[in-house]
C-alpha positions in Angstrom: 0.0 0.0 0.0 1.2 3.4 -0.9 1.2 5.9 2.0 -2.0 7.9 2.6 -2.7 10.7 5.0 -5.3 8.6 6.8 -5.3 4.8 7.3 -8.8 4.5 8.7 -12.4 5.3 7.7 -14.2 8.0 9.7 -16.3 5.5 11.8 -13.2 3.5 12.8 -11.2 6.6 13.6 -14.0 8.0 15.7 -14.3 4.8 17.7 -10.5 4.4 17.8 -10.6 0.9 16.2 -8.3 -0.4 13.6 -9.6 -0.4 10.1 -8.9 -3.0 7.4 -9.4 -0.4 4.7 -11.6 -2.6 2.5 -13.6 -1.0 -0.2 -16.3 0.1 -0.7 -16.8 -0.5 3.1 -14.4 -1.9 5.7 -15.4 -5.0 7.5 -16.3 -3.2 10.7 -18.7 -0.9 8.9 -20.3 -3.8 7.1 -20.8 -5.6 10.4 -22.3 -2.5 12.0 -24.3 -1.6 8.9 -23.1 2.0 8.9 -21.8 4.4 6.2 -18.1 3.9 5.5 -16.3 7.2 4.6 -12.6 7.5 3.9 -10.9 10.9 4.2 -8.5 9.6 1.6 -9.6 6.7 -0.6 -7.7 3.6 0.5 -5.3 2.7 -2.1 -6.0 -1.0 -2.1 -7.4 -2.9 -5.0 -11.0 -4.2 -4.8 -11.5 -7.9 -5.1 -11.8 -9.1 -8.7 -15.3 -8.9 -10.0 -16.5 -6.5 -7.3 -15.4 -3.2 -8.8 -18.0 -0.5 -9.3 -19.7 -0.1 -12.6 -18.5 2.8 -14.8 -20.2 6.1 -14.1 -21.5 5.2 -10.6 -19.5 8.0 -9.0 -17.1 5.7 -7.1 -13.4 6.6 -7.0 -10.7 4.2 -8.2 -7.1 4.2 -7.0 -6.0 5.4 -10.5 -8.0 8.6 -9.9 -5.7 9.6 -7.0 -2.3 11.1 -7.2 0.4 10.3 -4.7 -1.0 12.8 -2.2 -4.4 11.2 -2.1 -6.0 14.1 -4.0 -8.6 13.4 -6.7 -7.0 14.2 -10.1 -8.1 12.8 -13.4 -11.3 11.0 -12.3 -14.3 11.9 -14.5 -17.7 12.3 -12.9 -19.8 11.5 -15.9 -23.2 11.4 -14.3 -22.8 13.6 -11.2 -25.0 16.4 -12.5 -25.8 16.0 -16.2 -27.9 19.1 -16.2 -25.4 21.3 -14.4 -28.2 22.5 -12.1 -26.0 24.5 -9.8 -24.7 28.1 -9.8 -22.0 28.9 -12.4 -18.4 29.5 -11.4 -15.3 30.6 -13.3 -13.8 27.1 -12.8 -13.9 24.4 -15.5 -17.0 22.2 -15.4 -15.1 19.0 -14.7 -13.2 20.6 -11.8 -16.5 21.9 -10.3 -18.0 18.5 -10.5 -14.9 17.0 -8.8 -15.2 19.5 -6.0 -18.9 18.8 -5.6 -18.1 15.1 -5.3 -15.4 15.9 -2.7 -17.8 18.1 -0.7 -20.6 15.6 -0.7 -18.5 12.5 0.0 -15.7 13.9 2.2 -15.9 17.5 3.5 -19.5 17.2 4.7 -18.6 14.3 7.0 -15.4 16.0 8.2 -17.3 19.1 9.1 -19.9 17.1 10.9 -18.5 13.7 11.9 -21.2 13.1 14.5 -23.5 12.0 11.7 -22.1 9.7 9.1 -25.4 9.0 7.3 -25.8 10.5 3.9 -29.5 10.7 4.6 -29.3 12.8 7.8 -25.9 14.6 7.9 -27.0 18.3 8.1 -24.4 19.4 5.6 -26.0 17.1 3.1 -29.7 17.6 3.9 -29.7 21.2 5.0 -26.6 23.0 3.9 -26.2 21.6 0.3 -29.8 22.3 -0.8 -29.2 25.9 0.3 -26.0 26.1 -1.6 -27.6 24.9 -4.9 -29.8 28.0 -4.8 -27.3 30.5 -3.3 -24.3 31.3 -5.5 -22.3 32.8 -2.6 -22.7 29.7 -0.4 -22.1 27.4 -3.4 -18.7 29.2 -4.0 -17.8 29.0 -0.3 -18.7 25.3 -0.2 -16.6 24.6 -3.3 -13.8 26.5 -1.7 -13.6 24.2 1.3 -13.2 21.2 -1.0 -10.8 23.1 -3.2 -8.5 24.1 -0.3 -8.5 20.5 0.9 -7.5 19.3 -2.6 -4.8 22.0 -3.1 -3.3 21.4 0.4 -2.9 17.8 -0.5 -1.5 18.5 -4.0 0.9 21.2 -2.7 0.8 23.0 -6.1 -0.5 26.4 -5.1 -3.9 27.9 -4.5 -5.0 29.3 -7.8 -8.5 27.8 -7.9 -9.3 28.5 -4.3 -8.2 32.1 -4.7 -10.6 32.5 -7.6 -13.4 31.0 -5.5 -12.5 33.3 -2.6 -12.6 36.5 -4.7 -15.9 35.5 -6.2 -17.3 34.5 -2.8 -16.5 37.8 -1.3 -17.9 39.7 -4.3 -21.2 37.7 -4.2 -21.5 38.2 -0.4 -21.0 41.9 -0.7 -24.0 42.1 -3.0 -26.1 40.1 -0.6 -25.3 42.1 2.5 -26.3 45.3 0.8 -29.9 44.0 0.8 -31.2 43.4 4.3 -33.6 40.7 3.2 -30.7 38.7 1.7 -28.2 39.6 4.4 -30.1 37.8 7.1 -30.6 34.5 5.1 -29.2 31.3 6.5 -27.1 31.0 3.4 -25.5 34.3 4.0 -24.5 33.6 7.6 -23.3 30.2 6.7 -21.1 31.7 4.0 -19.6 34.4 6.2 -18.8 32.1 9.1 -17.2 29.6 6.8 -15.0 32.3 5.3 -14.0 33.3 8.8 -13.0 29.6 9.5 -11.0 29.5 6.2 -9.2 32.7 6.9 -8.4 31.6 10.5 -7.0 28.4 9.1 -4.7 30.4 6.8 -3.5 32.4 9.7 -5.3 35.6 8.6 -6.8 36.3 12.0 -7.5 39.9 11.3 -9.7 39.1 8.3 -11.2 36.2 10.2 -12.2 38.5 13.0 -13.8 40.9 10.5 -16.0 38.0 9.2 -16.9 37.0 12.8 -17.9 40.6 13.6 -19.9 40.7 10.4 -21.9 37.5 11.2 -22.5 38.7 14.7 -24.3 41.7 13.2 -26.3 39.5 11.0 -27.4 37.4 13.9 -28.5 40.5 15.8 -30.5 41.5 12.8 -32.2 38.2 12.9 -33.2 38.7 16.6 -30.3 36.8 18.3 -28.8 33.3 18.2 -32.0 31.7 19.7 -34.0 33.1 16.9 -31.6 31.7 14.4 -31.5 28.3 16.1 -35.3 28.0 15.9 -35.3 28.1 12.1 -31.8 26.7 11.3 -30.0 24.7 14.0 -27.0 24.1 11.7 -26.5 27.8 11.1 -26.7 28.5 14.8 -24.2 25.7 15.5 -21.8 27.1 12.9 -22.1 30.6 14.4 -21.4 29.2 17.8 -18.3 27.5 16.6 
Protein backbone atom coordinates (compact mmCIF):
# COMPACT_ATOMS: atom_id res chain seq x y z
CA UNK A 1 0.00 0.00 0.00
CA UNK A 2 1.24 3.44 -0.87
CA UNK A 3 1.18 5.88 1.99
CA UNK A 4 -2.02 7.85 2.57
CA UNK A 5 -2.75 10.68 4.96
CA UNK A 6 -5.28 8.60 6.83
CA UNK A 7 -5.33 4.83 7.29
CA UNK A 8 -8.81 4.53 8.70
CA UNK A 9 -12.39 5.25 7.74
CA UNK A 10 -14.20 7.97 9.69
CA UNK A 11 -16.25 5.51 11.76
CA UNK A 12 -13.22 3.48 12.85
CA UNK A 13 -11.22 6.62 13.56
CA UNK A 14 -14.03 8.03 15.70
CA UNK A 15 -14.28 4.76 17.67
CA UNK A 16 -10.47 4.42 17.81
CA UNK A 17 -10.61 0.95 16.25
CA UNK A 18 -8.26 -0.44 13.64
CA UNK A 19 -9.60 -0.36 10.08
CA UNK A 20 -8.87 -2.98 7.42
CA UNK A 21 -9.44 -0.36 4.67
CA UNK A 22 -11.57 -2.63 2.52
CA UNK A 23 -13.60 -1.00 -0.22
CA UNK A 24 -16.30 0.07 -0.70
CA UNK A 25 -16.78 -0.53 3.06
CA UNK A 26 -14.43 -1.86 5.69
CA UNK A 27 -15.38 -5.05 7.54
CA UNK A 28 -16.32 -3.22 10.74
CA UNK A 29 -18.72 -0.86 8.94
CA UNK A 30 -20.27 -3.77 7.07
CA UNK A 31 -20.83 -5.60 10.37
CA UNK A 32 -22.30 -2.48 12.04
CA UNK A 33 -24.29 -1.56 8.90
CA UNK A 34 -23.09 2.04 8.93
CA UNK A 35 -21.78 4.41 6.24
CA UNK A 36 -18.07 3.93 5.54
CA UNK A 37 -16.34 7.18 4.60
CA UNK A 38 -12.61 7.52 3.92
CA UNK A 39 -10.92 10.92 4.23
CA UNK A 40 -8.48 9.60 1.63
CA UNK A 41 -9.64 6.75 -0.59
CA UNK A 42 -7.71 3.64 0.55
CA UNK A 43 -5.26 2.67 -2.14
CA UNK A 44 -6.02 -1.04 -2.08
CA UNK A 45 -7.43 -2.92 -5.01
CA UNK A 46 -10.99 -4.18 -4.77
CA UNK A 47 -11.51 -7.94 -5.12
CA UNK A 48 -11.82 -9.15 -8.69
CA UNK A 49 -15.32 -8.85 -10.03
CA UNK A 50 -16.49 -6.54 -7.25
CA UNK A 51 -15.43 -3.22 -8.79
CA UNK A 52 -17.99 -0.46 -9.33
CA UNK A 53 -19.69 -0.05 -12.65
CA UNK A 54 -18.49 2.84 -14.84
CA UNK A 55 -20.22 6.12 -14.07
CA UNK A 56 -21.50 5.18 -10.60
CA UNK A 57 -19.50 7.97 -8.95
CA UNK A 58 -17.06 5.73 -7.06
CA UNK A 59 -13.39 6.63 -6.99
CA UNK A 60 -10.73 4.22 -8.18
CA UNK A 61 -7.09 4.24 -7.00
CA UNK A 62 -6.03 5.44 -10.46
CA UNK A 63 -7.99 8.63 -9.90
CA UNK A 64 -5.73 9.60 -7.00
CA UNK A 65 -2.30 11.13 -7.17
CA UNK A 66 0.44 10.30 -4.68
CA UNK A 67 -0.97 12.80 -2.18
CA UNK A 68 -4.42 11.21 -2.12
CA UNK A 69 -6.03 14.11 -4.02
CA UNK A 70 -8.58 13.43 -6.73
CA UNK A 71 -7.01 14.24 -10.08
CA UNK A 72 -8.11 12.76 -13.38
CA UNK A 73 -11.31 11.02 -12.35
CA UNK A 74 -14.30 11.85 -14.53
CA UNK A 75 -17.71 12.26 -12.90
CA UNK A 76 -19.84 11.55 -15.94
CA UNK A 77 -23.23 11.41 -14.25
CA UNK A 78 -22.78 13.60 -11.19
CA UNK A 79 -25.00 16.38 -12.49
CA UNK A 80 -25.77 15.98 -16.21
CA UNK A 81 -27.88 19.14 -16.24
CA UNK A 82 -25.35 21.34 -14.39
CA UNK A 83 -28.18 22.47 -12.12
CA UNK A 84 -25.98 24.50 -9.80
CA UNK A 85 -24.67 28.10 -9.76
CA UNK A 86 -22.05 28.89 -12.36
CA UNK A 87 -18.42 29.55 -11.44
CA UNK A 88 -15.27 30.57 -13.28
CA UNK A 89 -13.75 27.11 -12.84
CA UNK A 90 -13.90 24.41 -15.54
CA UNK A 91 -17.00 22.21 -15.44
CA UNK A 92 -15.10 19.00 -14.69
CA UNK A 93 -13.21 20.61 -11.82
CA UNK A 94 -16.46 21.93 -10.34
CA UNK A 95 -18.01 18.46 -10.49
CA UNK A 96 -14.93 16.98 -8.85
CA UNK A 97 -15.18 19.53 -6.02
CA UNK A 98 -18.90 18.85 -5.62
CA UNK A 99 -18.12 15.15 -5.29
CA UNK A 100 -15.43 15.91 -2.70
CA UNK A 101 -17.76 18.11 -0.66
CA UNK A 102 -20.61 15.58 -0.68
CA UNK A 103 -18.48 12.51 0.03
CA UNK A 104 -15.71 13.87 2.24
CA UNK A 105 -15.94 17.47 3.47
CA UNK A 106 -19.52 17.19 4.74
CA UNK A 107 -18.56 14.31 7.03
CA UNK A 108 -15.36 15.98 8.19
CA UNK A 109 -17.31 19.11 9.11
CA UNK A 110 -19.95 17.05 10.92
CA UNK A 111 -18.46 13.67 11.92
CA UNK A 112 -21.21 13.12 14.50
CA UNK A 113 -23.54 11.95 11.73
CA UNK A 114 -22.05 9.67 9.08
CA UNK A 115 -25.36 8.99 7.35
CA UNK A 116 -25.80 10.50 3.90
CA UNK A 117 -29.54 10.75 4.58
CA UNK A 118 -29.30 12.79 7.77
CA UNK A 119 -25.93 14.58 7.91
CA UNK A 120 -26.97 18.27 8.14
CA UNK A 121 -24.39 19.40 5.60
CA UNK A 122 -26.05 17.13 3.06
CA UNK A 123 -29.73 17.55 3.93
CA UNK A 124 -29.71 21.21 5.03
CA UNK A 125 -26.57 23.03 3.87
CA UNK A 126 -26.21 21.62 0.35
CA UNK A 127 -29.79 22.33 -0.82
CA UNK A 128 -29.25 25.93 0.28
CA UNK A 129 -25.96 26.09 -1.62
CA UNK A 130 -27.57 24.94 -4.86
CA UNK A 131 -29.80 28.00 -4.77
CA UNK A 132 -27.29 30.46 -3.31
CA UNK A 133 -24.27 31.32 -5.51
CA UNK A 134 -22.32 32.77 -2.58
CA UNK A 135 -22.74 29.69 -0.40
CA UNK A 136 -22.06 27.44 -3.38
CA UNK A 137 -18.75 29.18 -4.03
CA UNK A 138 -17.80 29.00 -0.35
CA UNK A 139 -18.69 25.30 -0.20
CA UNK A 140 -16.57 24.55 -3.26
CA UNK A 141 -13.77 26.54 -1.68
CA UNK A 142 -13.63 24.19 1.32
CA UNK A 143 -13.24 21.21 -1.01
CA UNK A 144 -10.79 23.09 -3.23
CA UNK A 145 -8.53 24.08 -0.35
CA UNK A 146 -8.51 20.49 0.87
CA UNK A 147 -7.49 19.30 -2.59
CA UNK A 148 -4.84 21.99 -3.06
CA UNK A 149 -3.31 21.41 0.37
CA UNK A 150 -2.89 17.75 -0.52
CA UNK A 151 -1.48 18.47 -3.97
CA UNK A 152 0.94 21.19 -2.73
CA UNK A 153 0.83 22.98 -6.09
CA UNK A 154 -0.50 26.38 -5.08
CA UNK A 155 -3.93 27.85 -4.45
CA UNK A 156 -4.96 29.35 -7.78
CA UNK A 157 -8.46 27.85 -7.92
CA UNK A 158 -9.32 28.52 -4.28
CA UNK A 159 -8.19 32.14 -4.69
CA UNK A 160 -10.60 32.52 -7.62
CA UNK A 161 -13.39 31.05 -5.53
CA UNK A 162 -12.48 33.31 -2.59
CA UNK A 163 -12.55 36.46 -4.71
CA UNK A 164 -15.92 35.52 -6.21
CA UNK A 165 -17.32 34.46 -2.82
CA UNK A 166 -16.49 37.83 -1.30
CA UNK A 167 -17.94 39.70 -4.29
CA UNK A 168 -21.18 37.72 -4.16
CA UNK A 169 -21.48 38.20 -0.41
CA UNK A 170 -20.97 41.95 -0.67
CA UNK A 171 -23.97 42.14 -2.98
CA UNK A 172 -26.07 40.09 -0.58
CA UNK A 173 -25.29 42.09 2.55
CA UNK A 174 -26.31 45.29 0.77
CA UNK A 175 -29.88 43.96 0.77
CA UNK A 176 -31.21 43.43 4.31
CA UNK A 177 -33.61 40.69 3.25
CA UNK A 178 -30.74 38.73 1.68
CA UNK A 179 -28.21 39.58 4.39
CA UNK A 180 -30.14 37.76 7.12
CA UNK A 181 -30.63 34.55 5.15
CA UNK A 182 -29.17 31.32 6.55
CA UNK A 183 -27.05 30.95 3.43
CA UNK A 184 -25.47 34.35 3.96
CA UNK A 185 -24.54 33.62 7.57
CA UNK A 186 -23.27 30.15 6.65
CA UNK A 187 -21.08 31.72 3.98
CA UNK A 188 -19.61 34.42 6.21
CA UNK A 189 -18.82 32.14 9.13
CA UNK A 190 -17.20 29.60 6.78
CA UNK A 191 -15.02 32.32 5.28
CA UNK A 192 -14.03 33.25 8.83
CA UNK A 193 -12.97 29.65 9.47
CA UNK A 194 -11.03 29.51 6.18
CA UNK A 195 -9.15 32.74 6.90
CA UNK A 196 -8.42 31.60 10.46
CA UNK A 197 -7.00 28.36 9.08
CA UNK A 198 -4.74 30.38 6.78
CA UNK A 199 -3.49 32.41 9.72
CA UNK A 200 -5.28 35.58 8.58
CA UNK A 201 -6.75 36.29 12.00
CA UNK A 202 -7.53 39.94 11.29
CA UNK A 203 -9.67 39.06 8.27
CA UNK A 204 -11.22 36.17 10.17
CA UNK A 205 -12.19 38.50 13.03
CA UNK A 206 -13.79 40.87 10.52
CA UNK A 207 -15.97 38.04 9.20
CA UNK A 208 -16.88 37.01 12.76
CA UNK A 209 -17.90 40.57 13.61
CA UNK A 210 -19.95 40.66 10.42
CA UNK A 211 -21.86 37.47 11.21
CA UNK A 212 -22.53 38.73 14.75
CA UNK A 213 -24.26 41.75 13.24
CA UNK A 214 -26.31 39.49 10.97
CA UNK A 215 -27.35 37.35 13.95
CA UNK A 216 -28.46 40.47 15.82
CA UNK A 217 -30.47 41.54 12.77
CA UNK A 218 -32.22 38.15 12.93
CA UNK A 219 -33.15 38.68 16.57
CA UNK A 220 -30.34 36.83 18.30
CA UNK A 221 -28.84 33.35 18.25
CA UNK A 222 -31.96 31.70 19.71
CA UNK A 223 -34.04 33.09 16.87
CA UNK A 224 -31.57 31.67 14.36
CA UNK A 225 -31.54 28.30 16.15
CA UNK A 226 -35.32 27.98 15.88
CA UNK A 227 -35.27 28.12 12.08
CA UNK A 228 -31.80 26.74 11.33
CA UNK A 229 -30.02 24.69 14.02
CA UNK A 230 -27.04 24.09 11.73
CA UNK A 231 -26.52 27.81 11.09
CA UNK A 232 -26.71 28.49 14.83
CA UNK A 233 -24.19 25.74 15.49
CA UNK A 234 -21.83 27.14 12.85
CA UNK A 235 -22.06 30.62 14.35
CA UNK A 236 -21.42 29.24 17.84
CA UNK A 237 -18.28 27.49 16.61
